[in-house]
MDTraj code that builds the backbone (N, CA, C; nanometers):
import mdtraj as md
import numpy as np

residues = "MET ALA GLY MET ASP ARG THR PHE TYR ALA PHE ARG ASP PHE HIS SER GLY ASP VAL ILE GLU LEU GLY THR VAL THR VAL ASP ARG GLU GLU MET LEU ALA PHE ALA ARG ARG PHE ASP PRO GLN PRO PHE HIS VAL ASP GLU VAL ALA ALA ARG ALA SER ILE LEU GLY GLY LEU CYS ALA SER GLY TRP PHE THR CYS SER LEU TRP MET ARG ALA TYR VAL ASP ALA VAL LEU ILE ARG SER THR SER GLN GLY SER PRO GLY GLY ARG GLU THR LEU TRP PRO THR PRO VAL PHE PRO GLY ASP VAL LEU ALA CYS ARG ALA GLU ILE GLY PRO THR ARG LEU SER SER SER ARG PRO SER LEU GLY LEU VAL GLU ILE THR GLY SER ALA TRP ARG GLN GLU THR LYS VAL LEU GLY VAL THR PHE THR GLY ILE PHE ALA VAL ALA VAL GLY ALA ASP PRO THR ALA THR GLY THR LEU GLN ARG".split()
xyz = np.array([
    [-1.3450, 1.6526, -1.7117],
    [-1.3590, 1.7180, -1.6581],
    [-1.3685, 1.7977, -1.6261],
    [-1.3178, 1.8998, -1.7876],
    [-1.3273, 1.9955, -1.8205],
    [-1.5469, 2.0884, -1.8000],
    [-1.4950, 2.1975, -1.7192],
    [-1.6710, 2.1955, -1.7126],
    [-1.7632, 2.1298, -1.6665],
    [-1.7025, 2.0421, -1.5811],
    [-1.8215, 1.9870, -1.4580],
    [-1.7638, 2.0613, -1.3265],
    [-1.8462, 2.0689, -1.1988],
    [-1.9070, 2.0481, -1.1538],
    [-1.8907, 1.9518, -0.9999],
    [-1.7994, 1.8699, -0.9739],
    [-1.7786, 1.8531, -0.8335],
    [-1.8021, 1.8217, -0.7537],
    [-1.8312, 1.7843, -0.6350],
    [-1.8731, 1.8226, -0.5230],
    [-1.7539, 1.8150, -0.4101],
    [-1.6897, 1.7175, -0.4891],
    [-1.5287, 1.7152, -0.3941],
    [-1.4996, 1.5786, -0.4641],
    [-1.3151, 1.6161, -0.4888],
    [-1.2517, 1.5250, -0.5136],
    [-1.1437, 1.4578, -0.5130],
    [-1.1417, 1.3166, -0.5054],
    [-1.0489, 1.2063, -0.4586],
    [-0.9680, 1.1765, -0.5828],
    [-0.8574, 1.1032, -0.5268],
    [-0.7893, 1.0332, -0.5731],
    [-0.8280, 1.0013, -0.6933],
    [-0.9362, 0.8380, -0.6932],
    [-1.0264, 0.8046, -0.8131],
    [-1.0885, 0.8680, -0.9177],
    [-1.0788, 1.0381, -0.8915],
    [-1.1833, 1.1128, -1.0035],
    [-1.0156, 1.1654, -1.0394],
    [-0.9449, 1.1402, -1.0237],
    [-0.8186, 1.2258, -1.1245],
    [-0.7923, 1.1220, -1.2751],
    [-0.7650, 1.1692, -1.4093],
    [-0.7337, 1.0757, -1.5064],
    [-0.6452, 1.1517, -1.5446],
    [-0.5691, 1.0737, -1.6427],
    [-0.4651, 1.1624, -1.7206],
    [-0.5524, 1.2716, -1.8597],
    [-0.4894, 1.3314, -1.8831],
    [-0.5720, 1.4368, -1.9893],
    [-0.6536, 1.5356, -1.9613],
    [-0.7395, 1.4454, -1.8836],
    [-0.8567, 1.5856, -1.7736],
    [-0.7941, 1.7257, -1.7932],
    [-0.8632, 1.8458, -1.7661],
    [-0.8581, 1.9299, -1.8145],
    [-0.9412, 1.9814, -1.6589],
    [-0.9065, 2.0584, -1.5727],
    [-0.9967, 2.1675, -1.4893],
    [-0.9445, 2.2778, -1.5273],
    [-1.1403, 2.3829, -1.6153],
    [-1.1010, 2.5028, -1.5432],
    [-1.1026, 2.4930, -1.4035],
    [-1.0234, 2.6616, -1.3799],
    [-1.0343, 2.6601, -1.2408],
    [-1.0821, 2.8013, -1.2397],
    [-1.1666, 2.8436, -1.3552],
    [-1.1480, 2.9740, -1.4045],
    [-1.0889, 3.1201, -1.3638],
    [-1.1442, 3.2768, -1.3553],
    [-1.0795, 3.3517, -1.4134],
    [-1.0095, 3.4669, -1.3319],
    [-0.8737, 3.5389, -1.2854],
    [-0.8539, 3.5961, -1.2000],
    [-0.8129, 3.7056, -1.2436],
    [-0.8750, 3.8211, -1.1832],
    [-0.7751, 3.9813, -1.2191],
    [-0.7326, 4.0440, -1.1240],
    [-0.5833, 4.0802, -1.2080],
    [-0.4591, 4.0747, -1.1291],
    [-0.5052, 4.2357, -1.0968],
    [-0.4814, 4.2402, -0.9624],
    [-0.5120, 4.3745, -0.8189],
    [-0.3805, 4.4534, -0.8412],
    [-0.3574, 4.5626, -0.9517],
    [-0.2903, 4.6477, -0.9144],
    [-0.2240, 4.6569, -0.7467],
    [-0.2661, 4.6734, -0.6356],
    [-0.2161, 4.6762, -0.5396],
    [-0.2020, 4.5924, -0.4672],
    [-0.2674, 4.4958, -0.4832],
    [-0.2251, 4.3427, -0.4124],
    [-0.0954, 4.3308, -0.4775],
    [-0.0661, 4.3358, -0.6493],
    [0.0427, 4.2902, -0.7121],
    [0.1777, 4.4225, -0.6408],
    [0.0973, 4.5201, -0.5561],
    [0.2705, 4.6045, -0.5540],
    [0.2763, 4.5476, -0.3665],
    [0.1531, 4.5347, -0.2768],
    [0.1587, 4.4875, -0.1934],
    [0.2697, 4.3570, -0.1525],
    [0.2671, 4.2523, -0.2540],
    [0.3384, 4.1333, -0.2667],
    [0.4846, 4.1718, -0.2943],
    [0.4957, 4.2724, -0.4086],
    [0.6410, 4.2376, -0.4665],
    [0.6973, 4.3221, -0.3375],
    [0.6102, 4.4221, -0.2570],
    [0.6781, 4.5042, -0.1753],
    [0.7456, 4.4222, -0.0642],
    [0.6696, 4.3310, -0.0522],
    [0.7049, 4.2079, 0.1313],
    [0.8465, 4.1225, 0.0666],
    [0.7878, 4.0654, -0.0859],
    [0.8150, 3.9668, -0.1287],
    [0.9612, 3.9405, -0.2368],
    [0.9000, 4.0234, -0.3018],
    [0.9815, 4.0375, -0.4084],
    [0.9932, 4.1768, -0.4894],
    [1.0914, 4.2680, -0.4176],
    [1.0538, 4.4088, -0.4227],
    [1.1409, 4.4301, -0.5226],
    [1.1855, 4.3826, -0.6502],
    [1.2653, 4.4157, -0.7852],
    [1.1661, 4.5655, -0.8379],
    [1.3030, 4.6095, -0.9066],
    [1.2794, 4.7704, -0.9160],
    [1.1418, 4.7523, -1.0158],
    [1.1577, 4.6735, -1.1248],
    [1.0577, 4.6166, -1.2191],
    [0.9184, 4.5462, -1.1715],
    [0.8599, 4.5453, -1.0565],
    [0.8031, 4.5126, -1.0230],
    [0.7516, 4.6103, -0.8958],
    [0.8162, 4.6894, -0.8358],
    [0.8231, 4.7877, -0.7306],
    [0.7600, 4.9674, -0.7252],
    [0.8062, 5.0077, -0.8482],
    [0.8873, 5.0989, -0.9599],
    [0.8758, 5.1396, -1.0880],
    [0.7305, 5.1935, -1.0742],
    [0.6776, 5.2269, -1.2092],
    [0.8469, 5.3004, -1.3226],
    [0.8354, 5.3815, -1.2718],
    [0.9689, 5.4572, -1.3641],
    [1.1034, 5.3555, -1.4174],
    [1.1649, 5.2598, -1.3338],
    [1.2132, 5.1919, -1.3365],
    [1.1347, 5.0585, -1.4330],
    [1.1002, 5.0385, -1.3612],
    [1.0128, 4.9337, -1.4869],
    [0.9800, 4.9624, -1.5966],
    [0.9337, 5.1149, -1.6384],
    [0.9254, 5.1833, -1.7677],
    [1.0677, 5.1469, -1.7972],
    [1.1813, 5.1841, -1.7627],
    [1.2626, 5.2065, -1.8394],
    [1.3694, 5.0346, -1.8630],
    [1.2787, 4.9220, -1.7785],
    [1.3710, 4.8003, -1.7514],
    [1.3012, 4.7077, -1.9174],
    [1.3512, 4.5888, -1.9690],
    [1.3009, 4.5292, -2.0696],
    [1.1609, 4.4496, -2.0812],
    [1.0536, 4.5010, -1.9470],
    [0.9375, 4.4709, -1.9577],
    [0.7771, 4.5581, -1.9629],
    [0.9101, 4.6324, -1.9811],
    [0.7751, 4.7997, -2.0208],
    [0.7243, 4.8572, -1.9636],
    [0.7121, 4.8210, -1.8675],
    [0.6291, 4.9240, -1.7458],
    [0.6114, 4.7890, -1.5887],
    [0.5179, 4.8365, -1.5082],
    [0.4929, 4.7509, -1.3586],
    [0.4807, 4.5769, -1.4182],
    [0.5245, 4.5392, -1.3263],
    [0.4940, 4.3890, -1.3848],
    [0.4536, 4.3114, -1.2527],
    [0.3803, 4.1709, -1.2237],
    [0.4118, 4.0916, -1.0933],
    [0.4932, 4.0504, -1.0961],
    [0.5419, 4.0236, -1.0222],
    [0.6053, 3.8833, -0.9546],
    [0.5995, 3.7656, -1.0518],
    [0.6532, 3.6480, -1.0551],
    [0.5624, 3.5690, -1.1505],
    [0.5436, 3.4865, -0.9446],
    [0.6065, 3.4701, -0.8472],
    [0.5726, 3.3968, -0.7471],
    [0.4174, 3.4927, -0.7042],
    [0.4074, 3.5863, -0.6894],
    [0.2339, 3.6916, -0.7281],
    [0.1695, 3.5519, -0.8153],
    [0.2068, 3.5588, -0.9709],
    [0.1660, 3.4874, -1.0500],
    [0.1011, 3.3801, -1.0052],
    [0.1501, 3.2742, -0.9454],
    [0.1432, 3.1511, -0.8941],
    [0.0861, 3.1727, -0.7920],
    [0.0918, 3.2191, -0.7209],
    [-0.0372, 3.3099, -0.5823],
    [-0.1073, 3.2707, -0.6739],
    [-0.1869, 3.3676, -0.7676],
    [-0.2964, 3.4080, -0.8116],
    [-0.3872, 3.2738, -0.8634],
    [-0.2631, 3.1451, -0.9708],
    [-0.2724, 3.0793, -0.9993],
    [-0.3612, 2.9357, -0.8481],
    [-0.2995, 2.9718, -0.7699],
    [-0.2626, 2.8597, -0.6430],
    [-0.3824, 2.8903, -0.5643],
    [-0.4134, 3.0331, -0.5711],
    [-0.5363, 3.0672, -0.4766],
    [-0.7461, 3.0053, -0.5741],
    [-0.7027, 3.0268, -0.6705],
    [-0.8042, 2.9291, -0.8233],
    [-0.7924, 2.8203, -0.7621],
    [-0.7225, 2.7371, -0.7704],
    [-0.6566, 2.5562, -0.7875],
    [-0.7133, 2.5941, -0.6114],
    [-0.7287, 2.6581, -0.5215],
    [-0.8421, 2.5867, -0.3448],
    [-0.9365, 2.5706, -0.4262],
    [-0.9639, 2.6917, -0.4510],
    [-1.1218, 2.7559, -0.4938],
    [-1.1875, 2.6692, -0.5147],
    [-1.1437, 2.5971, -0.6350],
    [-1.2128, 2.5113, -0.7411],
    [-1.2044, 2.3631, -0.7212],
    [-1.0564, 2.3600, -0.6060],
    [-1.0667, 2.2259, -0.6265],
    [-1.0288, 2.1635, -0.4979],
    [-0.9040, 2.2007, -0.4692],
    [-0.8623, 2.1539, -0.3008],
    [-0.9072, 2.1889, -0.1577],
    [-0.9832, 2.3003, -0.1481],
    [-1.1005, 2.3256, -0.0433],
    [-1.2286, 2.1985, -0.0425],
    [-1.1978, 2.1397, -0.1574],
    [-1.3456, 2.0200, -0.1722],
    [-1.2909, 1.8470, -0.1864],
    [-1.2113, 1.8283, -0.1760],
    [-1.0841, 1.7359, -0.2162],
    [-1.0567, 1.6495, -0.0731],
    [-0.9963, 1.5453, -0.1120],
    [-0.9116, 1.4832, -0.0387],
    [-0.7623, 1.4812, -0.0074],
    [-0.7035, 1.5967, -0.0482],
    [-0.5848, 1.6606, -0.0482],
    [-0.5143, 1.6227, 0.0678],
    [-0.4074, 1.6020, 0.0231],
    [-0.3115, 1.5626, 0.2015],
    [-0.1298, 1.6216, 0.1467],
    [-0.1778, 1.7647, 0.0890],
    [-0.0510, 1.8546, 0.0443],
    [0.0180, 1.8125, -0.0575],
    [0.1672, 1.8445, -0.0657],
    [0.2313, 1.8153, -0.2237],
    [0.3810, 1.7811, -0.1364],
    [0.4367, 1.7336, -0.2224],
    [0.6024, 1.6778, -0.1968],
    [0.6908, 1.7813, -0.2322],
    [0.6640, 1.8257, -0.3694],
    [0.6721, 2.0245, -0.4508],
    [0.6875, 1.9056, -0.6146],
    [0.7551, 2.0293, -0.6693],
    [0.7394, 2.0569, -0.8054],
    [0.8536, 1.9660, -0.9101],
    [0.8537, 2.0153, -1.0197],
    [0.9717, 2.0060, -1.0939],
    [1.0199, 2.1285, -1.2088],
    [0.8773, 2.2427, -1.1908],
    [0.8987, 2.2857, -1.3309],
    [0.8272, 2.4682, -1.2673],
    [0.8722, 2.5225, -1.3453],
    [0.7893, 2.6492, -1.2990],
    [0.7960, 2.7822, -1.3873],
    [0.7446, 2.7944, -1.4650],
    [0.7629, 2.8951, -1.5962],
    [0.7252, 3.0306, -1.6020],
    [0.7707, 3.1221, -1.6488],
    [0.6883, 3.2434, -1.6273],
    [0.7165, 3.3038, -1.7844],
    [0.6337, 3.2779, -1.9152],
    [0.7520, 3.2528, -2.0026],
    [0.6840, 3.4564, -2.0719],
    [0.6266, 3.4990, -1.9932],
    [0.5669, 3.6124, -2.0198],
    [0.5155, 3.7055, -1.9004],
    [0.5112, 3.8389, -1.8982],
    [0.4884, 3.9192, -1.7835],
    [0.3661, 3.9375, -1.8250],
    [0.3352, 3.9610, -1.6704],
    [0.1587, 3.9983, -1.6375],
    [0.1309, 4.0693, -1.5229],
    [0.0569, 4.1899, -1.6138],
    [0.0688, 4.3903, -1.5375],
    [-0.0633, 4.3893, -1.4764],
    [-0.0921, 4.4842, -1.4133],
    [-0.1921, 4.5034, -1.3046],
    [-0.3102, 4.5043, -1.4373],
    [-0.4775, 4.4682, -1.4283],
    [-0.5915, 4.4824, -1.4967],
    [-0.5529, 4.3494, -1.5698],
    [-0.4811, 4.2741, -1.5924],
    [-0.4462, 4.1247, -1.6791],
    [-0.5730, 4.0567, -1.6193],
    [-0.6494, 3.9932, -1.7015],
    [-0.7405, 3.8952, -1.6585],
    [-0.6974, 3.7212, -1.7113],
    [-0.6067, 3.6678, -1.6633],
    [-0.6336, 3.5275, -1.6363],
    [-0.6918, 3.4059, -1.6420],
    [-0.6851, 3.3454, -1.6976],
    [-0.7704, 3.1970, -1.7061],
    [-0.6778, 3.1212, -1.6576],
    [-0.6649, 3.0098, -1.5298],
    [-0.6211, 2.9499, -1.4968],
    [-0.6775, 2.8120, -1.5177],
    [-0.6124, 2.7268, -1.5323],
    [-0.6612, 2.5346, -1.5392],
    [-0.5933, 2.4372, -1.5252],
    [-0.6082, 2.3611, -1.4775],
    [-0.4863, 2.2332, -1.4154],
    [-0.5322, 2.1104, -1.4852],
    [-0.3945, 2.0494, -1.5607],
    [-0.3770, 1.9717, -1.6311],
    [-0.3872, 1.7825, -1.5988],
    [-0.4370, 1.7746, -1.5819],
    [-0.3930, 1.6061, -1.4646],
    [-0.2707, 1.5146, -1.5559],
    [-0.1693, 1.5439, -1.5164],
    [-0.0792, 1.3521, -1.6014],
    [-0.0985, 1.2367, -1.5212],
    [-0.0029, 1.2265, -1.5156],
    [-0.0165, 0.9999, -1.5088],
    [-0.0353, 1.0623, -1.3246],
    [-0.1248, 0.9667, -1.2924],
    [-0.1671, 0.9093, -1.1838],
    [-0.1028, 0.7679, -1.1202],
    [-0.0548, 0.7321, -1.0197],
    [-0.0271, 0.6360, -0.9410],
    [-0.0542, 0.6159, -0.7790],
    [-0.1019, 0.5091, -0.7619],
    [-0.1531, 0.4364, -0.5850],
    [0.0235, 0.4902, -0.4753],
    [0.0194, 0.5360, -0.4441],
    [0.1851, 0.5709, -0.3102],
    [0.1882, 0.4179, -0.3196],
    [0.3371, 0.3524, -0.3284],
    [0.3906, 0.2460, -0.3125],
    [0.3879, 0.1541, -0.0905],
    [0.4145, 0.3312, -0.0561],
    [0.4374, 0.3145, 0.0683],
    [0.2921, 0.3459, 0.1352],
    [0.2337, 0.4231, 0.0812],
    [0.0817, 0.3839, 0.1655],
    [-0.0006, 0.4187, 0.0546],
    [-0.0434, 0.2698, 0.0164],
    [-0.1352, 0.3023, -0.0691],
    [-0.2852, 0.3597, -0.0659],
    [-0.3186, 0.3331, 0.0348],
    [-0.4674, 0.4541, 0.0243],
    [-0.4398, 0.5794, 0.0043],
    [-0.2916, 0.6538, -0.0797],
    [-0.2772, 0.7372, -0.1095],
    [-0.2593, 0.7521, -0.2501],
    [-0.3003, 0.8463, -0.3617],
    [-0.2614, 0.8531, -0.4874],
    [-0.1824, 1.0136, -0.5621],
    [-0.0669, 0.9831, -0.5798],
    [-0.0458, 1.0679, -0.6668],
    [-0.0493, 1.1895, -0.8099],
    [-0.1224, 1.2292, -0.8009],
    [-0.1433, 1.2704, -0.9399],
    [-0.0469, 1.3994, -0.9853],
    [0.0471, 1.4069, -1.0914],
    [0.0960, 1.4656, -1.1708],
    [0.0014, 1.5763, -1.2452],
    [0.0353, 1.7069, -1.2139],
    [-0.0966, 1.8026, -1.2311],
    [0.0166, 1.9900, -1.2941],
    [0.0009, 1.9438, -1.3818],
    [0.0369, 2.1440, -1.4907],
    [-0.0634, 2.1858, -1.4804],
    [-0.0486, 2.3126, -1.3754],
    [-0.0917, 2.4046, -1.3981],
    [-0.0622, 2.5377, -1.4819],
    [-0.1602, 2.5805, -1.4947],
    [-0.1294, 2.6713, -1.6444],
    [-0.2546, 2.8400, -1.6260],
    [-0.1645, 2.9589, -1.6646],
    [-0.3158, 3.0807, -1.6327],
    [-0.2144, 3.1205, -1.8024],
    [-0.2998, 3.1647, -1.7934],
    [-0.3261, 3.2078, -1.9379],
    [-0.3724, 3.4118, -1.9604],
    [-0.3604, 3.5167, -2.0545],
    [-0.3697, 3.6244, -2.0477],
    [-0.4341, 3.6162, -2.2199],
    [-0.6019, 3.5663, -2.2377],
    [-0.6192, 3.4978, -2.3579],
    [-0.5804, 3.4240, -2.4078],
    [-0.4395, 3.4431, -2.5617],
    [-0.3974, 3.2708, -2.5881],
    [-0.2401, 3.3045, -2.5670],
    [-0.2074, 3.3926, -2.4297],
    [-0.0713, 3.3938, -2.4386],
    [-0.0693, 3.3185, -2.2871],
    [0.0036, 3.2489, -2.2963],
    [0.0357, 3.1443, -2.1564],
    [0.1527, 3.2417, -2.0667],
    [0.0990, 3.2609, -1.9190],
    [0.1640, 3.3950, -1.8851],
    [0.2738, 3.2786, -1.7228],
    [0.1626, 3.1412, -1.7358],
    [0.2353, 3.0939, -1.5842],
    [0.2073, 2.9110, -1.6045],
    [0.3107, 2.8859, -1.6400],
    [0.2818, 2.6993, -1.6147],
    [0.3959, 2.6326, -1.4902],
    [0.2992, 2.5558, -1.4331],
    [0.3365, 2.4658, -1.3076],
    [0.3269, 2.3412, -1.2831],
    [0.4334, 2.2644, -1.2957],
    [0.4442, 2.1281, -1.2316],
    [0.4974, 2.0704, -1.1543],
    [0.3626, 1.9906, -1.0404],
    [0.4169, 1.9511, -0.9760],
    [0.3314, 1.8119, -0.9133],
    [0.3220, 1.7451, -0.8000],
    [0.3000, 1.6745, -0.7728],
    [0.1379, 1.6698, -0.6831],
    [0.1195, 1.6001, -0.6395],
    [-0.0973, 1.6006, -0.5638],
    [-0.1191, 1.4827, -0.5247],
    [-0.0911, 1.5043, -0.3862],
    [-0.1161, 1.3791, -0.2897],
    [-0.2880, 1.3499, -0.2796],
    [-0.3452, 1.2983, -0.2877],
    [-0.5032, 1.2832, -0.2426],
    [-0.4963, 1.1582, -0.1916],
    [-0.5981, 1.1225, -0.0896],
    [-0.6742, 0.9838, -0.0102],
    [-0.7246, 0.9027, -0.1619],
    [-0.6630, 0.8073, -0.1428],
    [-0.7815, 0.7085, -0.2381],
    [-0.9190, 0.7617, -0.2544],
    [-1.0142, 0.7756, -0.2003],
    [-1.1515, 0.8243, -0.1757],
    [-1.2563, 0.8680, -0.1054],
    [-1.3160, 0.9580, -0.0518],
    [-1.3932, 1.0026, 0.0224],
    [-1.3579, 0.8964, 0.1410],
    [-1.3379, 0.9509, 0.2547],
    [-1.3523, 0.8856, 0.4051],
    [-1.2178, 0.8037, 0.4204],
    [-1.0996, 0.7669, 0.2720],
    [-1.0188, 0.6530, 0.3083],
    [-0.9559, 0.6890, 0.4147],
    [-0.8667, 0.6621, 0.5254],
    [-0.7280, 0.6931, 0.5919],
    [-0.6038, 0.7116, 0.5402],
    [-0.6128, 0.8409, 0.4924],
    [-0.4634, 0.8332, 0.4523],
    [-0.3578, 0.8102, 0.5370],
    [-0.3969, 0.7988, 0.6685],
    [-0.2723, 0.7201, 0.7764],
    [-0.1816, 0.5444, 0.7606],
    [-0.3600, 0.4739, 0.6310],
    [-0.3768, 0.3135, 0.6533],
    [-0.2459, 0.3096, 0.5793],
    [-0.1987, 0.1679, 0.6350],
    [-0.1187, 0.0739, 0.5435],
    [-0.2125, -0.0481, 0.4745],
    [-0.1033, -0.0968, 0.4000],
    [-0.2010, -0.2340, 0.3628],
    [-0.2691, -0.1660, 0.2368],
    [-0.3384, -0.2679, 0.0815],
    [-0.3343, -0.2828, -0.0453],
    [-0.4838, -0.2291, -0.0493],
    [-0.5157, -0.0921, -0.1334],
    [-0.6318, -0.0689, -0.1095],
    [-0.6731, -0.0653, -0.3164],
    [-0.7301, -0.0976, -0.3654],
    [-0.7835, -0.1344, -0.5307],
    [-0.7905, -0.0058, -0.5783],
    [-0.7742, 0.0522, -0.6755],
    [-0.7791, 0.2162, -0.7085],
    [-0.9360, 0.1706, -0.7715],
])
top = md.Topology()
chain = top.add_chain()
for i, resn in enumerate(residues, 1):
    res = top.add_residue(resn, chain, resSeq=i)
    for name in ("N", "CA", "C"):
        top.add_atom(name, md.element.get_by_symbol(name[0]), res)
traj = md.Trajectory(xyz[None], top)
């Protein structure tokens, strides 16, 4: 899927090992500060002086803000044009390197194992590992499960057997 511009995604379109390039996003200082003031007002996210004195060396984004930037890229590139039925959650979120205002992040999604739901075979479960990169430096890693209708037009509430 790397480089492909699909018009619509359903479970059948996801295959383990596929990589979807979600595009880039530039970290906007004012958006970053507004998010931090509202949701994660730690000093190194909202106060320049405190941030410079921290181990981070400067005002940096909340990890949750970075996740939100990735999520927006994922929605715009995939979910808005998909049979997505949400997500039951994830198992890993990593912020290995701080993100700073002005950073340009390349976002991608790597597809892991996929399987049909045992209780609703009209749905498929897709393990997705999302990442964001500042040049060659990974700044975000998140692994979660997405739920997608098997095919465009499939009834996600249906029971019975559907073939992949």
